[in-house]
C-alpha positions, 0 to 999 in steps of 0.5 A, a space after each residue: 493441503 487444501 486449495 481454496 477458491 475465493 468468491 467474487 459475488 456482488 456482496 463480496 467486499 470491494 476495497 476502494 483506493 480512494 480510502 487510502 492514497 492516490 497516484 501522486 502518492 505512489 510516485 512519491 513512494 517510488 521516488 523515495 524507495 529508489 532514492 532518486 532525485 525528484 528533479 531528475 526522475 529516471 522516467 523509464 524506471 519509475 514508469 515500469 515500477 508504476 505499471 507493475 503496481 497498477 497491474 497488481 492492483 488490477 489483479 487484486 480487483 481493487 477499485 483502480 480510480 481513473 486518475 491512476 490510469 490517467 497517470 499511467 498514460 501520462 508516464 508513458 507519454 513522458 517516457 515516449 517524449 524522452 526517447 525522441 531525439 532532442 532538437 539541435 540547439 544550434 539550429 533552434 533558439 527555443 529551449 524545449 521544456 523537459 517533459 518531466 518538469 510539469 510532473 515534478 511541479 505537481 509532485 512538489 505541490 502534492 508533497 507540500 500539502 501532504 507535509 502540511 496535513 501530516 503536521 496537523 495529524 501529528 499535532 492531533 495525535 499528540 493532543 489525543 495521545 491516540 497511538 504510540 507503538 509500542 507505548 512509553 513503558 516498552 520504549 523505556 524497557 528497550 533502552 537506547 536500541 529502541 526504534 520507534 514505529 511509524 504507521 505504514 502507508 498503502 504503497 509500503 504495504 503493497 511493496 511488502 506484499 509483492 515480497 510475499 508473492 515473490 517468495 511464494 512463487 519460488 515454492 512448489 504449487 499446492 496440491 489442488 483438491 475440491 475447493 472451499 469458498 472463502 470471502 474477504 469477510 471470512 478471512 477478516 474474521 480469521 485474522 481478527 481471531 488470530 490478532 486477538 491471541 497476541 499483542 501484535 503479529 508480523 505482517 508476513 506471518 499473517 500469510 502463513 496459515 493457508 495453502 500458500 496459493 496466490 488467491 489465498 495471499 491476495 484475499 488475505 491482503 485485501 482483508 487487511 486493507 478492508 480492516 485498515 479502512 474499518 479501523 479494526 487494525 493499525 499497521 506500523 513499521 520500525 524505521 524506514 526498512 524495518 519489520 511491519 507489524 499489525 496491531 488489533 485496535 478498539 474500533 472507534 465510534 466514527 469508524 466506517 461501516 462495512 461496504 455490505 452493511 444494510 444500514 448504509 
């Protein structure tokens, strides 16, 4: 099996996170994932998980915005304050604010605006009948056992990708042969060709047609992110913990152009 190198030339794609989500969205994702109380955040656990995601973003050479790094510093600062001994209330009448409270207020405010934006999006979707995966005929054929699919956010995708990386790390390393270069653009064309052969494809299945090396897995994930940004695919999940499926879509007229488009 052939080992593949991946080009990092200036004309290669660079996926920008501001097209997707921000650091508060990542924190809310982690809070939901671990089913913890937003008013009593286990700051050590959440900080460790956040830094793990940040490390993966940097490894993939994503355009990690300054706000992600500022939030990392904020979490580390809060964690350090929670480790300090608390003053004796009998000797000090002033009650110190829990170092997490300011963060909780920001998260609640962000959650409120996200909910409002989601409501507006749902109304727009119902008016335009833009998507429903699968369509009503499939739901009727499936009967009562049918579980509707919901569009996946960035960090749910990253969580699934971390699972792909974890499973790949348990397999023997591929034999290293003289490398062939593969750009994200090349990988996008391969994925679109594969998705053209079927109505939908399982997320993890899209990582199985290469050598299984970490570089190949990363370039595949970056290609998927770029395809989402360009609105050539949609990614859905059945329920909260169901399988993730990728659907090819007809690209709308208002879709963004590739970052290397000469007309930009």
